C-alpha positions in Angstrom: -25.4 -14.3 2.5 -23.1 -11.6 3.9 -23.1 -8.2 2.2 -20.0 -7.5 0.2 -17.8 -4.8 1.6 -16.8 -2.0 -0.7 -13.3 -0.4 -0.6 -15.0 2.5 1.2 -16.4 0.1 3.8 -13.0 -1.6 4.3 -11.4 1.9 4.8 -14.0 2.8 7.4 -13.4 -0.5 9.3 -9.6 -0.1 9.1 -9.9 3.5 10.5 -12.1 2.2 13.3 -9.6 -0.5 14.1 -6.6 1.8 13.9 -5.4 2.5 17.5 -2.9 5.3 16.8 -3.3 9.0 16.2 -5.2 9.3 12.9 -2.8 12.2 12.0 0.3 10.1 12.5 2.8 9.0 9.9 1.2 5.6 9.4 -2.4 6.7 9.5 -5.1 7.3 6.9 -3.4 10.1 5.1 -0.5 7.6 4.4 -3.0 5.0 3.3 -4.5 7.5 0.8 -1.1 8.2 -0.7 -0.3 4.5 -0.9 -3.6 4.0 -2.7 -2.9 6.8 -5.1 0.6 5.4 -5.7 -0.7 1.9 -6.1 -3.4 2.8 -8.5 -0.9 4.7 -10.6 1.4 1.6 -10.7 -1.6 -0.7 -11.5 -2.6 1.5 -14.4 0.9 0.9 -15.9 1.3 -2.8 -15.1 -0.7 -5.9 -14.7 -1.3 -5.4 -11.0 -4.8 -5.9 -9.7 -6.2 -2.5 -8.6 -8.7 -4.0 -6.1 -6.0 -5.8 -4.2 -3.8 -2.7 -4.3 -6.6 -0.6 -2.8 -7.4 -3.1 -0.1 -3.7 -3.3 0.8 -3.5 0.4 1.0 -6.0 0.6 3.8 -5.1 -2.6 5.6 -1.3 -2.8 5.6 -0.7 -0.5 8.6 -4.1 -0.6 10.3 -2.9 -2.8 13.1 0.2 -0.9 14.1 0.8 -0.6 17.8 3.3 2.3 17.6 4.7 4.7 15.0 8.3 3.4 15.3 9.6 -0.2 15.0 6.6 -2.5 15.1 7.5 -6.0 14.1 4.5 -8.1 13.4 2.1 -5.3 12.4 1.9 -6.7 8.8 1.0 -10.1 10.1 -1.6 -8.5 12.4 -3.0 -6.7 9.4 -3.2 -10.0 7.5 -5.1 -11.6 10.4 -7.4 -8.6 10.6 -8.2 -9.1 6.9 -9.4 -12.6 7.7 -12.3 -11.0 9.6 -13.4 -9.5 6.3 -12.7 -12.5 4.1 -16.3 -13.7 3.7 -17.4 -10.3 2.7 -14.8 -9.5 0.0 -15.3 -10.6 -3.6 -11.8 -12.0 -4.0 -10.8 -15.4 -5.2 -8.8 -17.6 -2.8 -5.7 -16.8 -4.8 -6.3 -13.0 -4.7 -7.0 -13.1 -1.0 -3.7 -15.0 -0.5 -1.9 -12.3 -2.4 -3.5 -9.6 -0.2 -2.5 -11.5 3.0 1.0 -12.1 1.7 1.5 -8.4 0.7 0.3 -7.2 4.2 2.4 -9.8 6.1 5.7 -9.1 4.3 5.5 -5.4 3.3 8.1 -4.2 5.8 10.9 -6.7 5.2 12.6 -5.1 2.2 11.6 -7.9 -0.1 10.8 -7.5 -3.7 8.3 -9.6 -5.7 8.0 -10.7 -9.3 4.2 -10.8 -8.9 2.9 -7.6 -10.4 0.2 -7.1 -7.7 2.4 -7.8 -4.7 5.2 -5.7 -6.2 2.8 -2.8 -6.8 1.5 -3.0 -3.2 5.0 -2.9 -1.7 6.2 -0.3 -4.1 3.1 1.9 -3.4 4.0 1.9 0.3 7.7 2.5 -0.3 7.0 5.4 -2.7 5.6 7.2 0.4 8.8 6.9 2.5 9.6 10.5 1.9 7.3 11.3 4.8 9.9 9.8 7.1 13.2 9.7 5.1 14.2 13.0 3.5 15.9 11.3 0.6 13.0 9.1 -0.1 13.1 5.4 -0.9 16.0 3.4 -2.3 15.1 2.2 -5.8 16.9 -1.1 -5.2 13.9 -2.1 -3.0 11.3 -1.6 -5.7 9.7 -4.5 -7.5 8.3 -2.7 -10.5 10.1 -0.8 -13.3 7.5 1.9 -13.1 8.2 2.7 -9.4 12.0 2.9 -10.2 11.4 5.5 -12.9 12.9 8.9 -11.8 9.8 10.9 -12.7 7.6 8.6 -10.7 10.0 8.7 -7.7 10.1 12.5 -7.8 6.3 12.8 -8.0 5.8 10.4 -5.1 8.5 12.1 -3.0 6.8 15.4 -3.5 3.4 14.0 -2.6 4.8 12.3 0.5 6.0 15.7 1.7 2.6 17.2 1.2 3.2 18.9 -2.1 0.2 18.7 -4.5 1.5 17.4 -7.8 -0.1 15.7 -10.7 1.2 12.2 -11.5 3.6 12.0 -14.4 2.5 10.8 -17.8 3.5 7.3 -18.3 7.1 7.0 -19.4 9.0 4.0 -20.6 11.4 2.3 -18.2 14.6 4.2 -17.5 
């Protein structure tokens, strides 16, 4: 029976697979912020934190460049298949991970709390490339749309060290 991969193992494999500069805008530091954002969203919703963590380290690991890279999400989903037998995910949860990776760049939103948290976690880190940060119309979750959460994530995406906001009700 294959050994189950931990999140740490998956992060290590994703880093090994990543072909771009590890200091680039889509590299491991971005993945860590996406993870932090996603875990915050999961704590305040019904999102599955394991899927969110796996998404954070897989969604951009197959990029071929730092600019427009259509298909990198699908490549990440295909890469996740190489880990399938070693992850303790149900078929339904694995399908969510694949779907979240495949479609994370198309501006879609989702009613599924886990897929929505994955996409929102990534979008909350857009301040690293867009000075104004993300457009809240493209968030799936009420928590991500909250002004305090958006300010916190924007500051983090710019390298400012800030504590996450206390949970606040939907704006």
